[in-house]
N, C-alpha and C positions, 0 to 999 in steps of 0.2 A: 498397495496391499493393505488389507484391513489391519489397523494398528493393534486392536485387541487380540487378533489372531497371532500377530508377532509376539505380543506380550505373553500369550498363553503357551506358545510352542517353542519359541526360540530365545527368549530373553530371561536372564536370571534377574529377578526383581526383588528388591528388599522392601518389605512392608513394615512401616513404622507408624507412629501416631501422628506424624506430620501431615498437614493438609495436602491433598493431591497425591499422596504416595501410598494409598491403599488403606488408610486408617479406618475407612468405613466398612471394610470387609475383613473378616477374621477366618482364615482357612482352618477348619477343624478336621479331625480324621474323617475320611470319606468312607461310607459304608459300601456293602456289596451292591447296593442299588445303583451305584455309579455306572456299572457296566450296562444296566438296563437303560439308564438315561441316555447313554451314548447310542444304544441300539435305536431308541425312539427318535433321537435327534437326527441321526444320519440315515436318510432314506435308502441309501445304497446297501446298507446292511439288512434292510428289510426286503430288498429286491433280489440281490444276488446270493449265491450259495456261499455260506461261511464255513470254512474248513479248519478244524483244529490241526495244528502242525506239531508232530511229536519229535521234530528235528529242525535244524535251521533251514533246510530245504525239503521240499516235498514235490514229487513228480506225479502228474496225472496223464494217462494216455488219452489221445484224441484221434479220431478218424480224419485223415486228410483227403483220401480219394474215395469215390463212390464205387461200390461193388456193382458190376453190370449184371443185368438179367436178360436172358436170351429166349427166343422162341425155339421150342423143340419141335421140329416138323416131322420127326420119324419116331415110330414106336420102339421103345427099348434102345434108343440112340444114346450115345455117350454125351455126357454133359459138357458144355463148352466151359473151359476153365476161365475163371476170372481172378482178380486179386484185389487186395485192399491195402492202401498206404496208411501208415499210422505215424503219429508224432507225439510229443509230450508238451504239457504245460508245466512249467517249473515255478513253484512259489519259493521265494527267498525272503526270510524274515528281515525287516528293516525297522529300526528303532525310532519312535517318537518319544520326546522327553521334555519335561519342564521342571524347573526348580524354583521354589519360592522360600524366602527367608522371612520369618515372622518374629517380631520382638516379643519377649515374654510379657512385657507390660500390656500388650494388646490382649493376650490370652487371659491375664489376671483381671483386667479392668472391663471385660465384656459385660454388658448389662443384659444381653439377651442371647439366646441360642439361635444363631443364624446358619447352622450347619446345612439345612436344606437349601438355603439361598446360594451358599458357596458351592455346594455339591452340584447344584443345577448349573451354576455359572461355569464351572470347570468342565463339566460333561459337555455342555454346548460348545465350548471352545475347542475341546479335543475332537468332538464330532465334526465341527466345522473344518478343522484342519484335515481330517480324514476325507471329508467330502471334496474339499478343494483339490487335494492331492490326487484323488481318484478321478477327478474330472479334468483338471488342466495341468497336472503334474508332468514334469519332463526331466527324466534322469540325464538327458544329454544336453540340457540347457547350457550353452557355452559361456554366457556372460555372467560372471559371479564376482563378488567382492567379499573380502574377509572383514570389512567394516560395515556393520549393520546400518549405520546412519547414512552410508553412501549408496545403499540399495535403492532401486526405483523399479518402475514397471518392466524395464528391459534388463537391468542388471540386478540379479537376485543375491541376497545374502547367502554365503556358502553353506549355511545351516538351515536354509529355508526348507520347510516341510515339503514343498512341491518338488524338491530334488529327490525325494525318497521313492516316488512312484511314477510310472507312465500312465497318465490319465486317458479317459475316453476320447476327449477332444484331440489330444496329441496323436493318439493312434488312428483316429478317424481322418486326420489330415495327411497321413502317410499313404500316398497313392502310387508309390514307386514299387513296381513288381508285377506279378501276374495274378489277376483276380481269380482265375480258374485254379491256380496253384495255391490259392488262399494265403498268400504272403503279402497282401496289401488290402487296404480298405476299399469300399465301394466308391464309385465315382462321386465326387463332390457335387453339390447342387448350388448354383449361383442364384442368390436372392435378388440380384440386380439392384441393390440398394433400396429395395422396396419393403413394404410391410410384410410381416410373416403371414402366409396364407396356407390353406390346406393343400393347394396345388403343389407347393414345395414339399410338403410331407408325403404326398402321393409319389412325386418324382424320386424322393429319397427311398421310399419303400420299393419302388421298381429297381433302383440301383443296387439294392441288397440282394437281388436275385432270389435264390431258394430260401434264404433266411427271412425274407419279407413276405412270404406267402400268407401267413396267418396274422391278421391285424391284431388280434388279442395278445399275441406274443411280443408285440413291439412297445418300446418305451421311447417317447420323444422328450428330450431334455432341452429346455429353452432358457434364455436369459430373461430377466424381469421385464425388459422393454418389449420383447417379442410376446411374452405371456400377456401383457396388457393389451396388445393388439389382437391376440387370438380371442380374447373375451368377447369381442364384437362379431366373431364368426359364428354363423348359425349352424355350422357343422360340428361345433364343440358342444358336447353334453357336459354341463358343469356338475360338480360333485353332489349338489343338493338334489339332483334328479336321479342319482344312483339308487338302486334298490336297497332295501334294509339290510341285506347280507353282504353288501359289497365290501371288498378290502381296499382301503385307501392308503396310499403311500404318503409319508410326510412330504409336503410340498406339492402333492398332486392336486390339480385344480380342475381337471376335466378329462374327457376322452373324445378324441376325434372320431366322428362317425359312430360314437358309442363303443369303440373297440380299442383304439390306440391310446394308452395312458399318457397324459401330458404332465410333466413335472417341471416346476419352476425352481431354478437354483440361482442363488445370488452369486455363485462362483463360476457360472457359465460366462465366458467372455462375451462382451457386447458384440453384436453383429454375427453371432454364431449360434448354432443349435446342433444337436447330435441325435440321430436315430439309431437305436440298437435293439438287439433281441434280449428279452428278459432273462434268458438262461445263459447269456454270454460271459458273465463275470464270475470270477473266483476271488473271494477274500480269505486270505490265510491268517489265522490267529496263532502265532507261536507263543506270545505272552499276552494274556488279557490285561486290561488296565490294572496296574499295581501302584499302590501308594505306600511309601516308606517315609519314616520320620527319624530325625536325629537331633541332638542338642549341640549347639555351638557355644561352649562355655565362655570363650574369650569375648564374644560379642553379646552374650546373653540372648541368643535367638534360637528358635526352633526351625529346622530345615524340613521342608516337605518336597519330596521328589516323586513325580508321577511319570510312569513309563508304560509303553506297550510296544510289542514287536509284531508287525503285520506285513502283509504284502497284498497286492492287487494285480490280477492278470486277467486277460480275456482269452477265451478259447479260440474264437474264429474272428480274425480281423475283417473279413468281408462282411460280417454282420454289424458293421459300423459305417455310417455315412454322415459326413459333415455338411451341414447347410451353412453357407458363409455369405458374406457381403449383404447382410440384412440391414435394414434401416436401424440407425442408432439414435439414442437421445441426444439432444443438443447439449454441448458442453458449456455454453454461456448462459448466464442468468438474465 
């Protein structure tokens, strides 16, 4: 896991004038623009619907079954009765939090105002934590440790931000259930350990069924290695060829066949990609980013605590397809 992400989201870090302990950065009060920075940095907030939550939980109805339409072959004949099944999407607020202690000497001795630098730094780290949790988060991840230094790729720190949400990749890998009953993802696409190609994207589109009918509604999220391979594909229309009024997501680098938006994310697991519908996600905001400060007189420090309470859910799991077993970069130098 990215060390700076751990520092930003999970670790209580004391900042002093000592070399290597943060003396180069002085956290100053963050302005309201902090929220905008996070919106700009996390492309998922640009893509999916963001919903204010006026309570710790909020439910949204969704249609599960399709109403049938019949042929009426007689004049003034009675309508054939049909029905519709409904369900709910529940958003439950979960907290992201970071605390930083800053010595008063740092604040007194600052030679320049670096508020913008620090604000941008924290916004990017919080946005990165959101993006990673919304992509590869797993609330049911079994292997955890209470000792952060003992954490690794398979054993997560028990306050790891990825434990807060179920991400798109986690949901797309769940293929146990009934696709027609919409309680599982679409069939996975095996990349056969080869380079990413448009054929795999077409197969994933097919496996989405009705949710994959309109190319312009689809978003393909790839890891950086697969993104590099796609750049050589002549079916990819890169962003510099978009029209002047085009909307471009952060991280978007092209469209397959000029229709399917392709986004590169550093947090997509190597060897994997996910295809989804752009209207599939809900992001709940119970508490937008909040910064509070306090003085610790015993240690002559100022405490900064940054929090937010959010959730992420998808409406329809069949509108997710995992492309797996893709070619991965070599691990040796």
